[in-house]
C-alpha positions as CSV (number, residue, x, y, z in Angstrom):
1,X,88.1,-127.2,73.9
2,X,90.5,-130.1,74.8
3,X,93.4,-128.6,72.8
4,X,92.8,-125.2,74.4
5,X,93.0,-126.8,77.9
6,X,96.2,-128.7,76.9
7,X,97.7,-125.4,75.5
8,X,97.0,-123.6,78.8
9,X,98.5,-126.4,80.8
10,X,101.6,-126.5,78.6
11,X,102.2,-122.7,78.9
12,X,101.7,-122.9,82.7
13,X,104.3,-125.7,82.9
14,X,106.7,-123.7,80.8
15,X,106.5,-120.8,83.2
16,X,107.6,-123.0,86.1
17,X,111.2,-123.8,86.9
18,X,113.0,-127.0,85.9
19,X,113.1,-128.3,89.4
20,X,110.5,-128.5,92.2
21,X,111.7,-128.1,95.8
22,X,110.4,-128.5,99.4
23,X,112.4,-127.3,102.4
24,X,111.3,-127.6,106.1
25,X,113.2,-125.8,108.8
26,X,112.5,-126.2,112.6
27,X,113.6,-124.4,115.7
28,X,112.8,-127.2,118.2
29,X,110.0,-126.2,120.6
30,X,109.8,-122.7,119.0
31,X,108.6,-123.0,115.4
32,X,108.7,-124.6,112.0
33,X,108.3,-123.5,108.4
34,X,107.9,-125.4,105.2
35,X,108.2,-123.7,101.9
36,X,108.1,-125.0,98.3
37,X,108.4,-123.8,94.8
38,X,110.0,-124.3,91.4
39,X,113.3,-122.9,90.2
40,X,115.8,-123.3,87.4
41,X,119.2,-123.3,88.9
42,X,122.3,-122.2,86.9
43,X,123.7,-125.0,84.7
44,X,126.8,-125.4,86.9
45,X,124.9,-125.5,90.2
46,X,125.2,-128.5,92.5
47,X,122.5,-129.9,94.8
48,X,124.4,-128.2,97.7
49,X,124.4,-124.9,95.9
50,X,120.6,-125.1,95.5
51,X,120.1,-126.1,99.1
52,X,122.3,-123.2,100.4
53,X,120.5,-120.7,98.1
54,X,117.0,-121.9,99.1
55,X,117.8,-122.0,102.8
56,X,119.2,-118.5,102.5
57,X,116.1,-117.3,100.8
58,X,113.9,-118.7,103.6
59,X,116.1,-117.2,106.3
60,X,115.9,-113.8,104.6
61,X,112.1,-114.0,104.9
62,X,112.2,-115.6,108.4
63,X,115.4,-114.4,110.2
64,X,114.4,-116.3,113.3
65,X,115.2,-119.5,111.3
66,X,118.9,-118.7,110.8
67,X,120.0,-121.4,113.2
68,X,117.1,-123.8,112.5
69,X,117.6,-127.5,111.9
70,X,116.8,-128.8,108.4
71,X,114.0,-131.4,108.8
72,X,113.3,-132.1,105.2
73,X,114.8,-131.1,101.8
74,X,113.7,-132.4,98.4
75,X,114.8,-131.3,95.0
76,X,113.4,-133.1,92.0
77,X,113.1,-132.5,88.2
78,X,109.8,-130.7,87.7
79,X,108.3,-133.2,85.2
80,X,106.3,-136.4,85.3
């Protein structure tokens, strides 16, 4: 049973991206959104490239956030 649980956990981790991210955007007095997930950026990507891509992804889902302020951004390796 223990090895089966470990195997499931390992396969779930393998399905996740190499980095975990959190991004919060705010339109002062009008609204805020926080989104998070995992992603494996291209090998040549910089932190700025990842930020711009993720921000664009959020704005595509929430066009009203196009001119929002970035309140929080975190990008970390997705491992303990």
